[in-house]
N, C-alpha and C positions, 0 to 999 in steps of 0.2 A: 379281556380280548386273549389272554393266553389259555383262558380255560377255554374258550370258543373254539380254538384253534386244533389243542389236544384234544376235543369232544368231536371234531371235524372226521365225518365216514373214511376219508383220504388217509387221515390217519390210524384207522381202527388196528390193522396189522403191528404198525408200531406201537399203539396202545396195547396191545396182545403181547407181543413178543417182546419188546424193550424189556420193563423191569425183571421178568425173568432171567433175562438174556444178563442182566447186570449182578444180579442176585446170584446166577450160575459162577461168577468171580467172587464176589464177597463171601460168600459161606466157604469156600474150601481155603481162602487167606486169612476169612476170621479164626477157623480153627488151627490154623498155624500161627497165627499172631498175636491173637487176643485173650486177657482173662478167661473171658465169658464170652464165646461164639456168637450167641444170639446177638452179638454187638455190632454185628457183621455189617450191617447196614451204616453204619459209620464213616467204614472205609471210603465209599464214593464221593462223603461230603468232603470229609479230609482231605481226599485228591484234590477237589476244586479248592477248598480254603488254606490248604497248605502252600497250594502252589499257583493254582490261575489269580486267588485276589492279589496276593502279593504280587506277582507278576503283572498284574496291572498297575498296582501302587509305583512300583520302580519305574516303569512304563511310562506313568506319568510325571512320574519325579524326573526322568530322561528330557522327556518334554518340555518341561518347567525349565530347566536348565539350561536348556538351548534355543527354546523360542519364547520364554516368559508365559504369561498367563495367558490360556487359551479356554474360551467357552467348552468348546466342544470337547477337550479334553478331562475336564474336570466332569461333563456332565453323564458322559461314556463311562468313566470311573466308578462313578458313583451308583448311575443306573443300574451298571454288570455286579456291582458289589453290595447293592442290597437285592439283583434278584428279581423275575415275575413274585407276584405278590409279596412280597418284602424275606421270601423263600431261602437266600441266601442268607442273608442276614438274621432271621429265626434260628433257619439249624445251627447257623457260626453260635451265637448264645446260646444256644442248648445244648449245642457239645460242650461249650465252655463250663455251663451248667451240670451237664453229667459228668464229667471229669472229677470235676468239687467237690462230687459227692461220692464218686469211686476211690476210697481208699487205698483198694488192696492193686488200683491202677488198671488203666484200659489194656494196656500193651501187657504180654507176657515178656519172659525169657527169652531169646532175647534181644527183644524191641524195647526194654523198660524205659531205655531214653527218652522215648516218643511220649511218656505218659506226661509230660508238661506242653505238650502241642496246641492243647484247646486254650488255655492261659496266657500261655507264654509265646506264642506265635500266631495263631490263628485270632483268638480274641484281641489281641493291638490295632491290628483295623476296623475293627467293630467297638471302640474306646473302651476297653476292658482293661480296667488294674490287673496285672498279673496277682494271682494267690488272695483274690478279691470273693470268688468262688469254695476256695478251699479253705479258708479262713473267715474271712466276715460273713458271708453268707451262711457257714457252713455254723460256726461258733459265738451268730449271736443271731440269725433270722432259725435259724432250728434248734436255736435253744429256748426261746420263748415264743416260736411263730404266734407275732406279729400281736404279741401283748405289750403293755408301754416301756417294758425295758428295751423293746428293741428299738434301735436308732431310728428306724425306717416306719415306725408303725402310725397308724392312721386312727388307731379306735380313738384318741382325743379330738376328732375331727366329726364334725355331720356328715356325712358322705352325700348326701343330698345336694349338697350346698355346693358350686364352682366355685368360690374361694376357696373353699377348706384343701382343694387342688393345690391351688396357686400357695398357698402355704406348707404343702407337701413335698412340691416339686422340690425347693430350697433343702427340705431335709433328706429328703430322698439323693441329691447332689452331694450333701457332704458325707451320707454312706456310700456312694457310688466311686465318688474320689480316694474314699478311703480315710479322711480329715477324723468323723466320726467314730469311725470301728476302733481307729487307735484311740484315742479318745475313751473312748468306754473299755477298753482293755488294759489302758494305764491305770484306768481309776479299779481297775480289780484287781490290777496288780500281775495280771497275766502275760508277764513277758516275753516267753515263748511267740503268744501272738502277735504281741507288738512286733518281733523282729520279722516273724515274717510278713506279716502286713506291710511293715514301711521296706523293707526288701523288694516288694512287687512295685510300691508306689515311687522308689527311688528309682528303679531300672528304667519304667516307663516317663514318670514327670524328665530323670534324665534326658534319655532319648526327646523328648518332646523339646528341652531347650537346648539340646545340639540342633534338632530341625531348625527352631526357631531361628536360634543365631545364623545357619545358614541361609534360610530363606523366610522373615515372617509373614509373608503371604502363601507359600505351599502349605507350609506349618498349619495355617488357620486355615485353610480351603480343605485340605486333605487329611491332617490327622487331627487340629483341633477340632472340626465339626464334626466326626464321628465321637468324641470323649460327649461333647454334648446331647448330639441325637441318641446317645447309650440312657444319657442322663434323663430325657424326656419319654424316648420312647419305653424303656424301661419303670420308668415312675408311672407309666399310666397303666402297665400292666401290674407293678407290685399294690398298686392304689385299687386295682378293680379284685384279685386274689382273693384278698383279703378283709372285702370291705362290708361283709355281713356278719351281724352279731346277734344270737338271741339273745334278750334278754332275762328271760327265765333260767335261761343256761350256757353263760358267757362264753365256758371254756368249751363249748361242744364244736370239736372242730368240722366234724361233718356239716357242721352249719357256717362255721369262720373261714373254710375254703372253699372254693366255686370248684364244680365240678362242672365239664359239657359233654355230653353225649352228641354224636354223631358232629362234630366241630370241621368248621370249615378247613381251620391250620392245626391241626395236631399233631404236631411234632414229637415223635419219640412217646406220644401219647401224653403227653404234659397237662392235656386238657383234664385229667385225671388227680387234679391236685388235692382232695382230701387225700386220696391213699399215698403220693410222695411225702403227705407230711405224717399224717395217720399210720403208714405203715412204709419208713423210708426203706425196708431190707427187701422187698417187693422188688424184684427186675419190673423194668417197665414194661415188656411185650406181657407178664402175666398182669399187668394192672384191670383190665377191663373183666378177667375171671372173678378177679379180687373184688371188682365193684358187686358185679352180679352174686357171689357167694353173700357177699355183707348187704345185698339189697333191704332187706327186713330192717338194719339197722338205719340205713340213708330214709327210709318209709316213715320209721317212729318217731323222727323225730322235724322231719320235712325238712329236709339237707336243701342244703341250697344248689341244686342244678337245674339246668339249661342245658335247651336241645335247639339242634340247625341252624348254630350261629356260630360266633368267635368271640375271640377279646376284644378287636375293634367294635366291633356291632355293639357288644357290653356299653363299653367304655361311654360310645355315642349315643345311647339310649340313657346311661347313668347322668353326664351332663346336661343332654337335654332333658331330664328330669320326665321321661317318656317311660312312664310304668305300665302303658299299655301294651306297648312293645317286649318290655321285658317280662310283662306276664302270660303273656301269648306265648314266650319260650321255654319261662318255669314249668317245670317238669315235677308235678303232684303226684307223689308214688300212690298213694292215697286212694288219689280219685276224689276227694271229698271235696277239696276247695273250688268255689267260684273262682271266677274273674275275679271280682272284686277285693273277696278274701285273701287273693296272692298278692293283687295291687298293696292292700296295706298289711300285706307280711314284708313283703320288701321294704316298702317305706321304713317300716316299725323297724326292721334289719339293719338298716343302712341310717337310721339317725339315733344308734344308740350310742353314749360315750363315756366312755369309761374313765375312771377318777384316775388319781394319782396310785391309788393301792392296786390299780390294774383290775384285769377281769372279775380274778376270783377272789378279790378282797387282801390282797398277799402281794407286795412289791417284792420281786425276786431277785431281784439286782443287789438289795440287802441282805440275801443268803450269805454272800459271798463265792470266791470262786470256784468250792470244791464241792459246793452243793450238789445235791442232785434236781437238776430240774424234772418237773412234774412230767410225766410219762401217759400219755393218753392212748395206747396201745392196748388192745382189749384182752 
């Protein structure tokens, strides 16, 4: 409905001038405030996530304190918090993700104190435990790229079987809450990471406990629900992004991460997930160019690429075992594979299961904390 309204002829002038009008403000602000001015499009979403979403939360809290539970208030809050087609939700999570990756900080002097906004303020209204992206995500997921030592790997599961996802959700929940991340850091004796992860957990769950003490119902419906929501939604995304493995070359990241071209919900080029893992230093604005420059490498290994879809559609097809729909949207850059061959390729890669020794036959956790993890950059 939102897309229909936006595409209506009456909104042609709005479509033409509004985006550039916003950019005419964000660009100069970006040059003044941001470490990398190319991130200026973060600012308008930060404005929404820093002020509007928390404002709605405290409005709902005030309503609940004065009038008790109101279904209308609950629906208004969550609908507006998620946004049309989950756009506010997806930008909130992506912003925390980008912030976790940006070790230099998004903001420069004298605005560096704002560098914790994504995880420590905006993210908490979407169930994100502070420091989870900058610590657990960076030091676990991007260390092992979904191999068996990654605490939320799915490589030991048959991804064509829906029951595997039911096993995966509790596993991802342990990661999302921070429990399995802390356990792994303790096992590896990485005490600085233990402290950083626990700092975020104590802060988040401390606030949760205080809120529950004040009003259990409000805490459950407006705060705890968002944490569960993050566990479920992000477990779906995580499950999909790394669902494919080529048995003949298990460590190939062009296959192991999904790329989506012309995606329906491509937030800050997150759909180029291969580039995100394979070349994390590439700025998000340059990811399409990086893909084009290396397209021959994608073609050589029949990389996992889909076109004209989005994560939700791919997850639906995966859970339904709808290989025909998935194959129709699969991009064979060589143009040599038939529809049936693409279906067979998809199923084969989804059913690959890694043993305890991992994709490449070497369990990396046993190397020790100081060892360098294999780098797949060319």
